[in-house]
N, C-alpha and C positions, 0 to 999 in steps of 0.2 A: 865334631861341632860343639862349641861350649856350652856347658850345662846340659848335656844331653845323654842319653843311657840308652843301650840296645836289648830290648827284648826280642829273643829269638824265638820265632813259632815257625815250624816247617820250614820253606823254602822264602817267607817273607819275613820280612823284619820290621818292626814298629820303632819309629824313630821319634823320641818324645823331646820336646824341648819347652820352656816357659811360655811360648807363645801359641804352638799349636802340636798337633801330631800328625805325622806324615807317615805314608806306607810306601817304603822301599822294598820293590821286588825283584830279588835278586836270581829267581829262577832262569833257567836257559831260555834263550829267544824262542825254541821251538816250543817249548811247554806254554808260554805266554800265547803263541800263535794258536796252538791247540785250543786254548781256553776263549780265545777270541771266535775261531770257526764255531765252537760249540754253541757260543752264545748267540751268534748271528745266524745261526743255523736254526733257533726258536726255542733251545732248550735251556732254561733257566739255571739248572743246577747240572753238576756232573752226575749224580745219581739218576736223573732224570733221562739223561742221553744214554747210560750205561743200561738201564732197565729197558728204553725203548728199543735198543739195539741188539740186546740180548749179551752184553758183553760183562766180564767180571769187572764190579766195580771198584775192588782193590787194586787191581791191575790198571785199570784206567786212570783213577785218581792219582796215581804213582806217577803217570805220565805227565798228567796237567799239572801236577804239584814238582815236576822237575826231578824227583827223588829217583827215578828209573828213565833209561833212554828210551826213544819211541820209534827209532828207525825199523825194527822189524815190524811196527803196528801202523806204521805211517800210511801206507798204501789203504788199508781200511779204513782209517779214520778220514784220510782225504776222499775216498767214495763216501762215506756215509755225511760227512758235513760238505761235500760238493766244492772241495777247493784243489788245487794242483798238489802233487805229493811232494814236488820240488819247493813249493812256496811254504808248506807246512815245516819242512826242514830246514830250508835255507832263508826263506822270504823272497825266492825268485820264480816267477811263473805266476799261474793263476790264483788269486786270494778271493776272499769271500766278498769282493766289492762288485757291483755291478748286476745288471738283471741277466738271467740264465737264458740261454737258449734251446736248451733242452731239459726236460722234467724226468726224472725216474719213473718208472713205474713199481711201486714199491709192495702190492700186495693185490689179492684177488679180491673183490667185493662179492659177497653172496655164496661163496662157495664151501663156508661152512655151517655148522648146525646155527639155526635162526638168522641166516643170512648173514653170518660173521665174516669177518676179514682174514685172510689167512697171509702172514706176510713171509718175504724171503727171508731167508738165513744167508744165503751166499750172497756175492757181489753180482751185479746184474742179471738174475734170475729172469726177470720179466722184461729187460730192456729200457729203451727210453723213447719218448715222444716229443714233438717240438712243444714248446712251452707255450702257453696261452698268453695274449698280448699283456694281460695285466699280473703275471707271474711275478714272485719275489723269489728270492732264495730259499724260501720256506716251502714253496709249492712242491706237491706230491701228486701222484696219480694213481688210482685203482682200477683196476680192469675188471670188469663185472662178468661174472661167472654163472651161467644157468639164468632161470626166470624168476628167481625170489624177489628182484627188484622192479619187475616189469611193471611199466605205469609210470617209473621214475627212471630207469636206465636200463637198456636191454642187455642182452647177451652179447659180449664184445666190446659194449662201449665203454667209455672211461669217464670217471669221475676224478676231478682235480680239487684238492683243498690246499689251505694254506696253513698258518702259524697255529699250533694247538694252545689253548689257553685254558686257564681255570674257568669254570662254568661262572657266566655272568648274564643278566636280564637279557641282553643282545641275542643270545644263542636261542632263546626260547622262541618256538614257532618257525624257525628256520631251519632246513636241512642240513645236517651237520654229519662229520664223522666223530663218532662217540667212543672215546676211551674208559672204558668201564673200570670200576676198583677190582672186580675180578680178572683183569686183566683181558678181557674180550674186547674186540672193537667192531661196532656195528655202525652202519649207516642208517641215521635216525631222524625223526623231528622231536626234538625234545619240549616238553611241557613241564610246568610245575607239579611236582608230587604233592604228597599229603603232608609234608613236613620239609624244614629246609635242607638242603643237601640232597635230597631224593627227588628224580624225574621220572614222568612217564614218558616213553619213547613210542612213536607212532612210526608204522612202516605201511606201504601200500599192499601188501600181501600177506599180512601177518596180524595177529591181536596185538593191541597196545599192551607193551611191557609197562608194568605198574612198579612207583617206588623204586627205581633202580638207582644207586651209588654210582656217580660218574666222576671221574679224575679229570679228564680234559674234553672239551670240545673244540672243534675245529670246523669254522664253517667251510661249505662245498661252494667253489667259487665259481666252477664252469662243469659242463658236462657234453661229452662230444660222441655222436653216434659212430657206429663202426666203420662207415664211409668216409667220414673224415678223420678217424682217429689212426693216421698214417704212424707207423712206429720204426723205430731204428732197433729191431728185434735182435737180441743176442741171448736168445734162449730156445730152447725146442717147445713147439706150442703142445706138443703131445707129451711134455713132461708130467710124472705123473703127482699129482698134488701131493702127497705125502713126502715127497722129495725135497719141497720147498715150504714145507710148513715151519713157522717161527717156533724155535725152541724144541723142534722134532714134534709138535703137536698142534691140533687146530685151537683157535681163540673161541673155544666153546666154553 
């Protein structure tokens, strides 16, 4: 291009001319699809996704930047972002568009200290369930374990939630999945704390937690009793909890 020059940074190239600046993305197509799947899955940054799934950020960002081939990790990323492995690698098959027919059970609610959520580390540890009618690509389910949430959801019930978001006024007074700054995940109703950035978290069977810093909230969109919580199970229901705790430990 006449009167243009290239400033190369990573795999993206800034193309500057006297009219405007354009961004030319010369990454491999698979890397571009990986980024698209991550964004449509509800993770605004690569670091958010890596932290949520327990991946090495350095490895993941190299895959997304296209500086490292992702064929060996494609199956893991496809399951996490709910796209077809073939689509991720070649563009053929099930992409991130359209409503899901099933929703993964990603954790056990009420199973850890203070009713915290234990997340699965392996693929499919908790199985899948039919998606609620209003499910999006971001919808996930938690299976309630024990009686710590009785009055909201009993043992064996399913809690569905949607996109994780930074705290905003609309979350206050609504039942939410709360992703705390200390990496615990709780199902609580948030209220304003004593100062900005802090929240009081209310539950049905425990004392109010006061002035808790929260990273994300996700609205609870549906709760299904055990009888209607039909599963496509692909795990052993007697599997010890410690075998499927996220990052090898409870979110406590």
